[in-house]
C-alpha distance (Angstrom), angle and dihedral (degrees) to the residues before:
residue distance angle dihedral
M1 . . .
G2 3.76 . .
N3 3.81 96.5 .
T4 3.81 108.4 135.1
D5 3.83 96.8 -172.9
N6 3.83 91.8 95.7
T7 3.78 97.7 38.7
L8 3.79 128.8 103.6
Y9 3.79 132.7 -169.4
I10 3.80 127.4 -116.1
T11 3.79 136.1 170.5
I12 3.78 125.5 -103.3
E13 3.82 88.7 -106.0
Q14 3.81 90.9 60.9
L15 3.81 95.0 59.1
R16 3.78 117.5 117.5
V17 3.79 139.1 161.3
G18 3.82 112.0 -76.3
L19 3.81 98.2 36.1
Y20 3.81 116.7 126.1
V21 3.78 104.3 -138.1
H22 3.82 137.7 -173.5
L23 3.80 117.5 -148.7
D24 3.81 110.6 -146.5
L25 3.78 92.0 -146.4
N26 3.77 136.2 102.2
W27 3.83 111.5 -90.6
T28 3.82 89.5 -111.9
E29 3.82 92.0 55.7
H30 3.80 97.2 69.6
P31 3.82 134.3 43.2
F32 3.84 98.7 -126.4
S33 3.80 125.2 107.0
F34 3.81 91.2 -123.7
S35 3.80 136.0 24.4
S36 3.82 89.6 -133.9
F37 3.81 120.8 50.1
K38 3.79 146.4 128.8
I39 3.81 114.6 -94.4
K40 3.80 109.7 -116.8
N41 3.79 106.1 177.6
Q42 3.79 146.8 4.5
D43 3.80 92.0 -96.5
Q44 3.81 89.7 65.5
I45 3.80 90.5 49.9
D46 3.81 90.1 51.8
I47 3.83 90.7 51.0
I48 3.82 92.3 48.6
S49 3.81 89.4 49.4
G50 3.79 89.5 58.0
L51 3.80 96.4 52.3
G52 3.80 94.9 85.8
L53 3.81 96.6 -116.2
Q54 3.81 116.7 145.4
R55 3.79 93.5 -159.3
I56 3.80 137.5 13.5
R57 3.78 131.0 -142.4
Y58 3.80 115.8 -132.0
D59 3.81 134.4 -179.9
P60 3.83 114.0 -134.5
A61 3.82 92.3 -164.6
K62 3.81 92.4 59.7
S63 3.81 96.7 38.2
D64 3.79 127.0 99.0
S65 3.81 94.1 -154.8
M66 3.79 141.8 28.0
P67 3.83 122.9 -108.1
L68 3.77 119.0 -96.0
P69 3.81 113.4 -96.6
P70 3.83 111.7 -84.1
A71 3.78 120.1 -108.7
P72 3.84 111.1 -102.3
A73 3.79 93.3 -112.1
A74 3.77 93.2 47.9
E75 3.79 97.5 44.3
A76 3.78 95.0 79.8
A77 3.78 94.3 37.2
V78 3.79 99.4 57.2
P79 3.82 116.2 71.9
T80 3.78 118.5 -147.6
K81 3.80 90.7 -136.6
P82 3.82 127.5 42.3
T83 3.81 116.9 -90.1
P84 3.83 111.5 -150.6
L85 3.79 116.1 -129.2
P86 3.83 119.5 -124.8
P87 3.85 111.1 -92.7
A88 3.80 92.9 -112.3
E89 3.80 91.9 51.8
Q90 3.80 91.1 46.7
Q91 3.79 89.6 57.5
T92 3.80 94.9 48.9
M93 3.81 98.1 42.2
P94 3.83 109.1 107.9
P95 3.83 117.8 -134.9
V96 3.78 114.6 -93.7
R97 3.80 91.9 -121.1
T98 3.80 136.0 -11.8
E99 3.80 105.0 -172.9
V100 3.79 121.2 92.5
P101 3.82 106.8 -112.1
R102 3.77 121.6 -123.2
G103 3.80 111.6 -84.7
K104 3.81 95.5 24.5
Q105 3.81 94.3 79.7
E106 3.81 89.3 65.4
R107 3.82 90.4 52.2
I108 3.80 90.4 48.9
E109 3.80 89.9 52.7
Q110 3.81 90.6 48.6
L111 3.80 90.3 51.2
K112 3.80 91.3 49.6
H113 3.80 90.0 49.6
I114 3.81 91.7 51.2
R115 3.82 91.2 48.3
D116 3.81 91.3 49.5
E117 3.83 90.0 50.7
I118 3.80 91.6 50.4
L119 3.81 92.7 48.0
H120 3.81 90.1 50.1
V121 3.81 92.8 50.4
E122 3.81 91.9 46.4
K123 3.81 89.8 53.1
Q124 3.80 89.6 50.2
F125 3.80 89.9 49.1
N126 3.82 92.1 49.4
L127 3.81 90.7 51.2
A128 3.81 91.9 47.1
S129 3.82 92.0 48.2
K130 3.80 91.5 51.6
T131 3.80 89.3 47.1
V132 3.82 91.4 53.5
K133 3.81 89.3 49.2
G134 3.79 89.8 53.1
I135 3.80 92.2 45.7
I136 3.79 94.8 52.3
G137 3.80 93.1 39.5
G138 3.80 91.3 54.5
V139 3.81 98.6 46.8
A140 3.82 95.7 99.2
R141 3.81 97.9 42.1
R142 3.81 103.0 30.4
P143 3.82 108.3 20.3
E144 3.81 96.5 161.3
R145 3.81 92.3 49.1
S146 3.80 90.8 48.2
R147 3.80 90.7 52.9
H148 3.82 92.1 49.5
Q149 3.81 91.2 49.2
A150 3.79 90.7 49.6
E151 3.80 91.6 48.8
A152 3.82 91.0 51.9
L153 3.82 91.8 49.2
V154 3.80 93.1 47.1
D155 3.82 92.1 46.1
E156 3.79 89.0 56.5
M157 3.80 92.9 49.2
V158 3.80 92.7 44.6
E159 3.80 90.4 52.5
T160 3.80 88.2 55.3
I161 3.79 95.7 44.9
I162 3.82 97.8 48.6
S163 3.81 95.3 48.0
D164 3.80 114.0 122.2
A165 3.79 89.1 -127.7
G166 3.80 92.6 71.7
V167 3.80 122.0 -133.5
V168 3.78 140.6 -89.2
M169 3.80 115.5 -136.2
H170 3.81 115.2 -147.2
A171 3.78 131.0 -160.9
M172 3.80 105.7 -141.3
S173 3.80 118.4 -128.8
Q174 3.81 91.9 -141.0
A175 3.77 133.9 26.8
V176 3.79 116.8 -141.3
G177 3.78 129.3 -157.6
E178 3.78 129.8 9.3
G179 3.77 119.4 -29.8
A180 3.82 95.0 -114.1
Y181 3.80 92.7 62.1
V182 3.78 93.9 43.5
H183 3.82 88.9 48.5
S184 3.81 91.7 53.2
L185 3.80 90.5 50.1
N186 3.81 92.5 46.0
V187 3.79 91.9 51.6
A188 3.81 91.3 47.8
V189 3.82 93.0 49.7
L190 3.82 93.9 45.9
S191 3.81 92.0 45.4
L192 3.81 92.6 51.3
M193 3.79 90.7 48.8
L194 3.81 90.8 53.1
A195 3.81 92.6 45.5
K196 3.80 90.4 53.9
A197 3.82 90.7 50.8
L198 3.82 89.8 50.7
D199 3.82 89.7 53.6
L200 3.79 95.3 -120.0
G201 3.81 117.3 169.6
A202 3.80 124.7 -104.2
R203 3.83 93.6 -104.1
D204 3.81 92.3 52.1
I205 3.79 90.4 46.7
K206 3.81 91.6 52.8
H207 3.83 91.5 50.2
L208 3.79 87.4 48.9
G209 3.81 93.5 50.0
L210 3.81 93.7 51.7
G211 3.79 92.7 45.6
A212 3.81 90.2 49.2
V213 3.82 94.5 49.4
F214 3.82 90.3 52.1
H215 3.82 98.1 33.2
D216 3.83 94.4 114.1
I217 3.82 97.0 34.6
G218 3.81 90.2 115.4
K219 3.82 89.6 69.4
L220 3.81 87.0 77.2
A221 3.82 85.6 76.2
I222 3.84 93.1 52.8
A223 3.81 123.5 83.1
S224 3.82 109.1 -94.8
E225 3.82 92.7 -131.0
V226 3.81 88.2 61.9
V227 3.82 95.5 42.6
H228 3.81 93.7 49.6
K229 3.80 98.3 37.3
T230 3.82 110.9 131.9
E231 3.81 96.5 -165.4
S232 3.80 124.4 73.8
L233 3.79 114.1 -70.1
T234 3.80 121.5 -116.2
A235 3.81 117.8 -120.3
E236 3.82 89.8 -100.7
E237 3.81 92.2 49.2
Q238 3.81 91.3 47.8
A239 3.81 89.8 53.0
L240 3.81 89.4 52.1
M241 3.80 91.2 49.4
E242 3.79 92.8 49.3
H243 3.79 88.4 54.9
H244 3.83 90.9 62.2
C245 3.81 88.6 85.9
Y246 3.83 90.3 61.8
H247 3.80 91.2 44.5
G248 3.81 88.6 49.8
A249 3.81 92.7 52.8
D250 3.81 90.2 51.1
I251 3.81 91.5 51.1
A252 3.81 90.5 45.9
R253 3.80 90.6 58.2
K254 3.81 90.5 50.7
L255 3.81 88.7 50.8
G256 3.78 90.5 53.3
L257 3.80 94.9 -117.8
S258 3.79 118.3 164.2
I259 3.79 124.6 -100.8
R260 3.82 91.1 -104.6
E261 3.80 92.8 50.5
T262 3.80 91.4 47.2
E263 3.80 89.0 49.0
I264 3.83 90.1 57.5
I265 3.81 91.1 52.7
L266 3.81 91.0 48.9
Q267 3.82 96.7 44.5
H268 3.83 105.8 35.5
H269 3.83 91.7 106.9
E270 3.81 96.1 44.8
C271 3.82 116.6 113.0
F272 3.80 131.3 -147.4
D273 3.84 91.5 -122.6
G274 3.83 94.7 51.2
S275 3.81 95.6 -106.3
G276 3.80 94.9 114.3
Y277 3.79 132.4 87.9
P278 2.99 161.3 -68.3
R279 3.85 96.0 9.3
R280 3.83 101.9 12.4
L281 3.80 91.7 -124.3
T282 3.81 120.2 -177.7
G283 3.79 138.4 -152.3
D284 3.78 118.6 -30.4
K285 3.80 92.0 2.2
I286 3.80 84.1 83.5
S287 3.80 113.8 75.1
L288 3.81 119.3 -121.1
L289 3.83 90.8 -122.0
S290 3.82 89.8 54.0
T291 3.82 90.3 49.7
I292 3.81 91.0 52.0
V293 3.81 91.7 52.9
A294 3.81 90.5 43.8
I295 3.84 90.9 56.1
A296 3.82 93.2 46.7
N297 3.80 90.8 45.8
A298 3.82 93.6 49.3
Y299 3.81 91.5 49.0
D300 3.80 95.0 49.0
N301 3.81 91.6 47.0
L302 3.81 89.2 55.8
V303 3.81 93.1 48.9
N304 3.82 96.1 39.6
P305 3.84 107.4 27.4
P306 3.83 122.4 169.6
N307 3.81 88.6 -103.0
I308 3.81 105.8 51.7
A309 3.82 90.1 -157.0
D310 3.82 87.4 70.7
A311 3.82 93.8 53.3
L312 3.80 119.3 128.5
T313 3.78 122.5 -149.4
P314 3.83 114.1 -107.0
Y315 3.82 89.1 -106.0
E316 3.82 91.9 50.8
A317 3.80 91.9 45.9
L318 3.80 92.3 55.8
S319 3.81 91.0 46.2
H320 3.80 90.2 49.1
L321 3.81 92.9 50.6
F322 3.78 92.0 51.2
A323 3.81 97.0 41.5
F324 3.81 100.5 41.4
K325 3.82 108.9 14.8
R326 3.79 102.3 42.4
E327 3.77 93.9 108.5
K328 3.81 91.4 54.1
F329 3.81 96.0 63.4
Q330 3.77 137.6 42.5
E331 3.79 104.5 -88.7
A332 3.81 98.9 -132.2
P333 3.83 96.4 55.6
L334 3.82 91.3 44.4
R335 3.81 93.3 50.7
T336 3.79 90.3 46.8
F337 3.82 91.1 50.2
I338 3.80 91.2 52.9
H339 3.80 90.9 47.0
C340 3.83 92.5 50.1
L341 3.78 94.2 53.1
G342 3.77 89.7 48.9
V343 3.76 132.6 -135.0
Y344 3.81 87.3 -69.1
P345 3.84 108.0 34.3
P346 3.81 122.7 -153.5
G347 3.79 108.9 -77.5
S348 3.82 93.8 35.4
I349 3.80 119.4 134.2
V350 3.79 107.8 -135.8
H351 3.80 141.9 -172.5
L352 3.80 113.4 -132.4
S353 3.79 128.2 -144.8
N354 3.83 90.2 -112.6
E355 3.84 89.1 61.7
M356 3.82 93.5 -105.5
L357 3.81 126.8 123.8
G358 3.78 127.7 -128.6
L359 3.80 148.1 168.5
V360 3.81 118.9 -120.7
L361 3.81 105.6 -124.9
S362 3.77 102.5 177.2
V363 3.78 142.5 -0.4
N364 3.78 126.2 -151.0
T365 3.80 100.6 -133.0
S366 3.80 89.9 -146.1
N367 3.84 91.9 54.0
S368 3.80 106.8 24.3
L369 3.82 94.7 170.2
K370 3.82 92.3 67.2
P371 3.82 107.7 62.0
K372 3.78 130.3 163.6
V373 3.82 109.9 -106.4
L374 3.80 130.9 -162.6
V375 3.83 105.7 -140.9
Y376 3.80 126.7 -144.0
D377 3.79 112.7 -126.3
P378 3.82 117.3 159.6
N379 3.79 89.8 -157.3
I380 3.81 92.1 62.2
P381 3.84 121.9 65.3
V382 3.80 113.0 -113.7
D383 3.80 92.6 -117.8
E384 3.82 87.9 57.6
A385 3.80 96.3 39.8
L386 3.80 118.6 150.6
I387 3.79 116.1 -101.4
I388 3.78 112.5 -161.5
D389 3.80 123.9 -157.9
M390 3.80 99.6 -147.8
G391 3.78 89.7 -162.4
K392 3.80 85.9 73.1
E393 3.82 96.6 42.7
D394 3.81 105.8 76.5
D395 3.80 95.3 176.4
L396 3.81 96.0 47.6
S397 3.79 125.2 85.3
I398 3.81 141.5 162.7
T399 3.79 113.3 -104.9
Q400 3.82 101.4 -175.4
S401 3.79 146.8 -15.1
L402 3.81 119.2 -113.5
R403 3.78 135.9 -154.7
P404 3.82 115.6 -121.8
G405 3.81 88.2 -119.0
Q406 3.81 89.9 63.6
L407 3.81 91.1 64.0
P408 3.80 129.7 79.8
R409 3.80 109.4 -105.9
E410 3.80 95.1 -110.5
I411 3.82 92.6 53.3
Y412 3.80 92.8 48.3
A413 3.82 90.8 48.5
Y414 3.81 89.6 50.6
L415 3.80 94.6 49.9
S416 3.78 100.4 37.5
S417 3.79 118.7 42.0
C418 3.83 93.9 174.6
K419 3.78 138.4 39.8
N420 3.80 97.7 -137.2
V421 3.80 126.4 70.1
T422 3.79 114.7 -139.0
Y423 3.79 130.0 177.6
Y424 3.77 139.1 -148.6
L425 3.78 137.1 168.9
E426 3.79 136.3 -130.9
P427 3.81 131.7 177.6
N428 3.80 115.0 -94.0
K429 3.81 97.7 -106.3
Q430 3.80 92.0 -174.7
N431 3.82 91.0 60.2
Q432 3.80 90.6 43.3
A433 3.79 90.0 55.3
K434 3.79 90.3 51.5
C-alpha cells in the first residue's frame, strides 16, 4: 500500500520465501507485475538478487516468515529503518539501473495496449452520449430525424452485442454530459448486454435498444424541478412522475416507434408483483423486453441516484436488487443480469489477494471472474497507474469488494476520478483473434 511505517530493511542474503517485500525501483526497472509482493519461490529471490539493490524493504505484518539471520558483517551495516542521504549525495547518486529488464518490456506493451483500448472505448462512449443528447433534444422539433439517429446508434451497438466474439463491458473513468443522457445510454447498454445473455434474436435486441434509449422520453413533459429533485417527492409529485410513462408512449407514437418499442416505454416501471406503475400490471402481462429495461433502469438508479450521497456501489446495487427487489422482476432475467455483471461489476473497488487495492475497469461478459483492474500504487502517478488483466495473472484474485467510505481519501481519489458509474461495450478482440 506504500506505507513505510511498518517496513524494515534487510540484506539480499536474508531473503526467503514468504517475505512481503517492496522493491525501491521504478516499475520499469524490474520484471515483476508489482513493486510490492510476497516472495513465492527461489526463482524470485534470484531475480531480486540481480537487481542491484543493496538492501530490501519488507513488511513483517504481511509476511508469512521471518528473514534469515543476517551475516555477521552485514548485521551492523544494515539499519532497520531507512536513513536519508544528505541532499548533495542524493543529487549525485546514479540510478541503480536504467535499462528495462527482460520480460518487463512485454508487460509494458500489454499495459499500453490496454490503455489504448480504454481510450478508444471512452471516445466511443463520449460520441454515443453526445448522440443521445442530440436525439432527445431534437424529439420535439425533428422527431423523424431523432428516430433515424437513434436507429443508427442502436444498430451499431447491436452489431457489437451480437458478435460471436462476446463483449467486454467497461466502466468509464469520466461521465460526460447531463445525467439524463448518460442514464439513457447506461440503460440501453445494460439492457443489450442482458438481452444477449438471454439469447434473444437480433430483431428483438434492436426493438429493445430503441425502447431503452427512449425509455424516459416522457419526462420531457414533466416540470424539470420535479424530474431533477434530489429530495423525496411529495404524493402529488410522485403522481406526476408516474405519468411520464403515458407521456412517453404518446411521444413514441409521434416518433413512429413500433408497438413493441412503445410498450417498453409504457411498461419500464411495471413490476412482476403488481407494485409498479402506471397500470399495476402483473406477471406475464409485462413483456420480457420491458422487464429487461426495468432491471437495467432499477440498477442504474441505485448506482447513479439523483442525490449522489445515496449512491450504492455496483456490488451493493446487485446485492440490493437480489435481496430486496427479487419479487419485482422475473427471476431468470434478474439472475442472468447479476451473472453478466460478474461478482465484482465494473466500477467496483476491490481488495486483491496480494494486499493491494484496485478499481474494476472492465469485465469480459464471457469470463466475468477475470476483470481488468486499475491498481493503487502511491509510487506511480495516477495517469500512469498499473492496469492488470487478471486473466493473465493466475496467482492473483479478488478477495472482497469495498465501499468508497472504507478507503482513505487519497486512495479513493486515485482509484475513482468521477462520482458516476457509466458503461459501454466493445467486441472481445482477444476472442476475435482466436
